[in-house]
N, C-alpha and C positions, 0 to 999 in steps of 0.2 A: 504494500500499499504506499502510495506516494504520500509525503509531507505537505499540507499546504499551509503557509506561516499565516498567523494572524493579520487581520489588516494593521496596518500601523493608523494609531489615533482611534481606535475602534476599541470598545470595552469588550472582555469577555461575559462579564455579568451582563445579563439581560435588563436593562433600566427601567422600560416600559412594559409592562406587562401586555401579551397578545390582547387579552381582552380589553384594558384601556385603549391600546392603540385601534383595535376593530370598533371599538363605539365610536370613537373620534372620526374616523375616516366614513361612517356610516352618517354622523350627524353632519358631518363638514358636506358629504356628497349632498345629502337633500338640499342644502343651501344653496350648492353650485347649481344644481338644478333649478333651483327655485328664482335665481338670479337670471339664468337664462330663458328660464319661461317667462320673465317679469319684462325683459327688454325685447323680446321679441312681441310680447303682447302690447308694450307701448308703441313699437313701430306698427305694428299691423292696424293699431288704433289711428295713428297718424295717417297711413295711407288710406284709410277707410275714409277719414272725416274730410281730407283733403280731395278724395275721389266726389264725394257726397257735395264738396261747394262746386266742382268742377262743372259737375253734372247738372245742377241748378242754376250756375253761370251760362252753360252753353244752351240751356231749356230759355233764358231771358235772352241771351243773343239772336236765338233763331226765331223768337216773335218779333223781336224789332228788327231783322231783318224782313219780315214778312212785312210788317207796317211799314217800311220804305218802298214795298214793291208797288209799280206802278198800277197793278190791279185793283189795288185800295182806292186808287184815284177813279177808277171806272166803275167799279160795282160797290154799292153800298151794304149787300149783303156779306160780301166778301171783308169788307172793312169791319163790319158789326163783328163777325167770327173770330178774326184776326186779334182786334182789340180784346175781344172776352178770352182769348188764348193768353193774349201778354198780360192782362191783369192777373191771370192764373198763374202763369208764370212767376210773375215778380212776389204774389201773396206766396208761393211755394219756396222762391228764395230767399224771403225774409224770415218765414219759419225754418225753414234748412239753417240759414246762419246763425238763429236761436238756439236750435238743437246741437251744431257744432261748438259752439261758446259754450254751453253747459256739459258736452261732453271733454271741452279741454280743461273748463274747469274742475269738474268734480270726477273724472277719471284719466285722463294724460297726465295731466300735472299729480296726483297724487302716486300713480305708475312711477314718474320722474324721480319723485323725491324717495320714494322706497328705492329704485334702483340707486339712489346715490349713498345709500346706507353700504354698500357691498364693499366698496374699495377698503373703508375702515374695517371692516370684518374680516376680508383676506388679508390684511396687513397685520391684524392681530395673531392671525394663523401663520404670518411667515415669522413674527417676533417668536411665535411658540415654537416655530421649525429652529429656529437660529439659536434659542434656549436648549432646545433638546440635543444638538450639534455641541452645544459648550458644554453640555452637562456629559455627553458621551468623551469627548475630547478629554476632560478632566477626570473623569472615572477612570479612562484608561492609563492615565498618568499614574493616579493611586494604585491601580493594579499592578502598574510597572514594578513601582517601588516596593509592593507589598511581596512579590515575587524574589526580589534581591536576598541577598545577606545582611541581615541586621545589623549593620554597621551604625555607628555614630553618625557618620553623614548620611546615609540613606535614610535613617529613623528620622532626623530631622528635615531631610527632602520629603519622607511620608507624612510628616504631620504637617508641613506648609502645604503639599497637595491637597490632603484633605481640609485643610482652613480654606484653601482657594476652591474647592468643590463644594463647601456647605451652601455659602449664599448662590452659588448657580443652581444647585439643584433645587431650593428652595424656591429659586426665580422662576423655574420650568414648573413645579409641581403649583404654583400659583396660577401660572398663564393657563396650564393645562386644565386644571380644575374650573377655572373663570368659565372655559371655552366650553366645557363638557356640561356645567351647567347651565348658559346661557344659550346656546345653540339651539337646543330644543324650543328655549322659550320662544327664540327669535322667530323660529319656523310656525311654532303654532302660533304665533299672534298675527299670523297672514291673513286667517279668516276674519278675525275682528276689524283688521285694517282696510280690506278690500270690500267687504261686505256693502258697505253704504257706496261705494261707489259703482258695484254692478247694479244695485238697486237704482241707482241715479240715472245710470244708462239706460235701464230696461224705460224708466218712466218718462225720459228723453224721446225715444223711440215711439212709446206709446201715445205719448202727446202728438209728435210728428205727424205720424201716419193716420192718427185720428183727424189731424186737421187737413192734411193731404185729402182723406174720404170727403170732407165737406167741399174743399175745393173744387176736386174732379167732379163730384156730384152735381154742382152749382154750374161747373162749366159745360157738363153732359146736356142739362136742360136748356142752356141757353143753344147751342148748337144742334140739338137732335130735330132733325124733320119729321115730324110724324108722317108714318106710312114708309119711311125708306130704311129698309135692313141692309146690314153690310154687305151682304150678298147683290141687293139691288145696286147700290153703290158701286161694286167692283163689276157689275156689267156696264154702268152708265160708263163708268172710266174705260172698259176695255173698247166699247162702242166711240167713244170720242177719239182714243188713240188709234184706232182703225182708220177713222175719219182723216186725222193727221197725216198716217202714214200713206194715204189715199192722195195725198196732193202732188203735183209733179216737181215739185222742189226738194222733196225726200225721198223720191221714185229711185229705187236699184237702176243704175244704165243697163 
């Protein structure tokens, strides 16, 4: 059997139990996953609100373009229809802006503030890891002198090494205990923190779509022509398109 020398600077004695290290990795892993999910949710919410605003702004732009169409000057019925559409689109845009502002204030900003805590948490974990490395290095130093012949100089160095080890061990144990105590509490607090935000999100969506139902219900009543079904309108459009295609200026050579 070949002999594998012990790594320099690493203690032979296990300074942190496997159970403690496993518990630490489990709790920190849950927080790392929470950090990733929070950032992704914040990003997706921002994309969603930006898309909502772009949609309503585009709808207003389309109704404005239609109002400037020469047909509105020639056909009063068309002008009435487009004016009704423009009014509805502006109302929709106004309610959409209110909804986005509410979501920004009660959902996106809280997500952003929650995410801002993780850098401090990650730094605390790094300090714990640095303390563990220092602990291991000094423990290895103590073990080195313990294995030597107990001469006067060696005993003096052993005493000094143990004195150096004590505060470093206590520092690591304090950092380790604090993280093991507080990481589960931090993870458990996410429900109480986010529940008001998600309730606000749902309320904002319900209010918005309730208003949209009213707005488009009013618009439907203004635009509907009695006795005209969607199929009838489609047939009328096809008939008019056929008449246009029959004109000599668009006929195929």
